[in-house]
N, C-alpha and C positions, 0 to 999 in steps of 0.2 A: 489754559494758563500760559503756555509757552508763547502763543500769539500775542497775548496781552503784554507780556514782558518785552517781546520783540518790538511791538508798537511803541511801548514806553521808551525803550532805548533809542529808537530812531527819532521819536518825537523830541526827546531831550537833546539829542545831538543836533537836530535841525534848528533848535533854539539856542545853540551855542553852549550847551552844558557839557561838562567834562565827564570822563569815565568815573572819576571820584564822586561827582554829583550823582551819577546813576547808581553807584555802589551804595552811597549814603541813603538814597531813596529806597532801594530794595531792602536794606537792613531795617530801616525804620517802619516800612510798610508791612514787614513780615510776609511778603508775598512768597519769598523763597528763603531757605536757610543759607548760612554762610558758605557751606561746602558747595551748594548748588550755584551760588554767586561766583565762586572761584572757578568752578568747572565751566560755567556759562561764559565767563570772560575768556578762558582759555579756548573754548570752542569757537569764539569769534576771532581767534588768532590775535588777541590783544596781549602783547608782551608785558612783562612786569614793569619795564621802564616806561612804557606808554601809560600804564595805569598811574604810576607815581608822578609822571609828568603832568597828569591832570591836576595835581595840587597847585600848579602854577595859576590855574583858573581863579583860585580864591586866595592863596597864601603866598605865592612867590616861591623862588627856588630855595628858600631857607630850609624847607622840609625835605629836600631831595637827597640827603646824606645821613649816614648813621653815626656821625661823631660830632661832639659838642663844639669843636673848633669851627665848624661851618653851620651847625644846626643847634642853636642854644637850648632846644627842648629835649635833647637826648644826652647821653653820657659821653664823656670824652674818650678818645683813643687810649689815653693814659689810664683812666679808670678801668676800661675794659681789659687791658693787658695786665694791670696789677691785680684785678679780681681773679683772673685766670691763674696767675702766679700764686696767689694766696691759697686758693683752693687746691692747687697742686701740692703746696706745702702741707696743708691740712690733711690731704689724702694719704700722706705717709702713714697716718693712723688708719687702719682698715675700717674701723667703726665710723670714721668721718670721711671716707672716700667720696668725693663729689659725685662720682658716677653711681653711688648707692644712696644719694641724698635727694630729697624732694624740696623744691623751693616754691614759694608762693609770691607772685609779683602783684602788689596792690597799686594799680594805676599803670597802664601799659603804653599809652599814647599809640604811635604807629607801629611799635613792635621791634624797633632796632635793638634795644636792650634785651627784649624778650629773646631774640635770636642768640645773643651772647650767653645769656643764662642757659639757654637750651644746649649750648655746646659744653657747658660745665657740669650740669646736673642730670641726674637720671630722668627726672620728670619735673615739668614746670606747670603750675596752675597760673594762668594769666587772667587776672580779674580786673574788669573795668566796667564803669557804669554806661559807657557809650557804645551802642551797636556800631556806630561809624568807625571808631577806633578799632574795635574788635574785628570788623570786616576788613579794614586795611591790613591789620596785623596778620590775619589768616592768609592774605595774598602775599605779603612780604615774606612770611615764614612758611609758605605752602609746602616746601620740601621737607620740613621738619616734622617728625612723627611723635615727639615726646612733649608736645605742648597741648594742654587742655584749656579751653577757653570757657570762662564763666562771666556772663553779664550780670552784674549785681550792683545795687546801691548799698554799699557796705555801712553807710551811716543811717539811712532812713529805713531800709529793709531789715537791718539787724545783722550783725557780724555772724552769728551762729547759723542764720538761715542758709547762707550759701556754703558754709563750712560742711554742711551735711552732704554736699555733692563731691567731696574730695577727701583724699587721704591727708592725714595730719603732716604738715611740712616740718623739715628740720631747720630751714632758713626762710626768712621772710624779707623781701625787698620792698621797702615802703616808699612809694612815690605817688600817693593819692592826693587828697586835698591838703594844702600846705598851711592851713591855719593851726594855731597853737592847740586849739581844742580838739581838732580832728587827729592831729599827730599823737596827742596824748591819749585819745581814745584808741587809736591803732595800737599803741604800746600796751595799753590796759588789756586789750583782747588777746594780743599775741602772747603776753605773759601767761595766759591761761591754757595755752596749747602745750600739752605734756611733752611732745617730741621736739618742740622748737628750741634751738640752741643759740642761733645767731640772728640778729636783725641788722640789715643794711639800710641806712637812711640816705637817700639821694638828696642833693641840694642842701646838705648840712652846712656848707660854707657860703651859700648864696641866698638863703631864706632865713631871716631872723627867727620866725615862728618855729621852723623846724629845729634850728639850733637850740633854741630855748627849751622846747619840749623834751628834746633828747637830754640836755644837760640837767634839767629838773628831774628826769627819771633816774639819771646817774646819781643825783643828789639824794634821791629816795632809796638808794642802795638796791635798785632793781636791775641795773645794767652796769657792765664794765666796758670801757673802750678797748677793743681788740686791736684795731688798726685804722688808718685813714687811706682813702683811695683818691686818685684823680688830681686835678689841677689845684695849684696854690691860689691864694687870694688875689695876688697881682695878675695872675693869668686869667682868673675868672672875671676880674675887672675889665679886661681887654675885650671881653665878649659882649657885643651889643645885642640887646633884645629888640625884636621888631615891635611895631605898633606903639612905640613910645613907652613900653612897659619898663619899669624900674625895679631891679632887684636890690637887695640890701646885703652886699658882700661883707662877710665877717672877716675882719683882719686876722692875720696869722692863723688861718684855718685852711681846710681842704674841701674839695668838692663833695665828698661823701665820707661817711664813717661807718665802720662795722662794729657792733657791740655784741658782747657775749651776755646771755641772760644768766643772772645769778639765781641759783636754786637753793 
């Protein structure tokens, strides 16, 4: 098997493919698991930056940083610092100490926010449908020991199917499919988790469907707004998305919102 993988690697490189392309193929072919992929790349003396630089092959340098000001697909530096401050504030109560809490992240992308959550919480379950994103995430966060990766289609395979693989979380970070129906479904399932206390909704201020689903849940008396995080509307407006994608910035709003579940 090692010889096959070696031949595949050199064959892809000779045809102009990047390390990210190689990682993607290995994840999807199930030839080896993610940990072996990471160890294999390290064994070939491939540095983390070289792996990430491979993203240039398909996506450009927009993906090479972990803050929204330069990479529109992740969270802003302001969001990250405010989230840390908030959970430091909450942790003054021993029962809500971030280091004793478990968070579930629905939708991880490359894992930059995963790393931030890893710093704050005792354990994080990083859930994504894409073996490609999970593979990159494991490389970016390879030094972190409190991240558990779960590949699952939370809508078609069923929410409770993958929940059997994990401890019940205290906090859920929602950043999966941004349709109104899917966010509403996310909320519906999270409300059934007995230990869940808070839900953080990313892109609350830049995706109308997310904003509307959250506000409707508040209207049904399921959630209360705890606080807002991140950039303001005018700052979000200044961030341009690649590939001609248009977001729908909500005026007088913020990048993300954290809600407390009403019991």
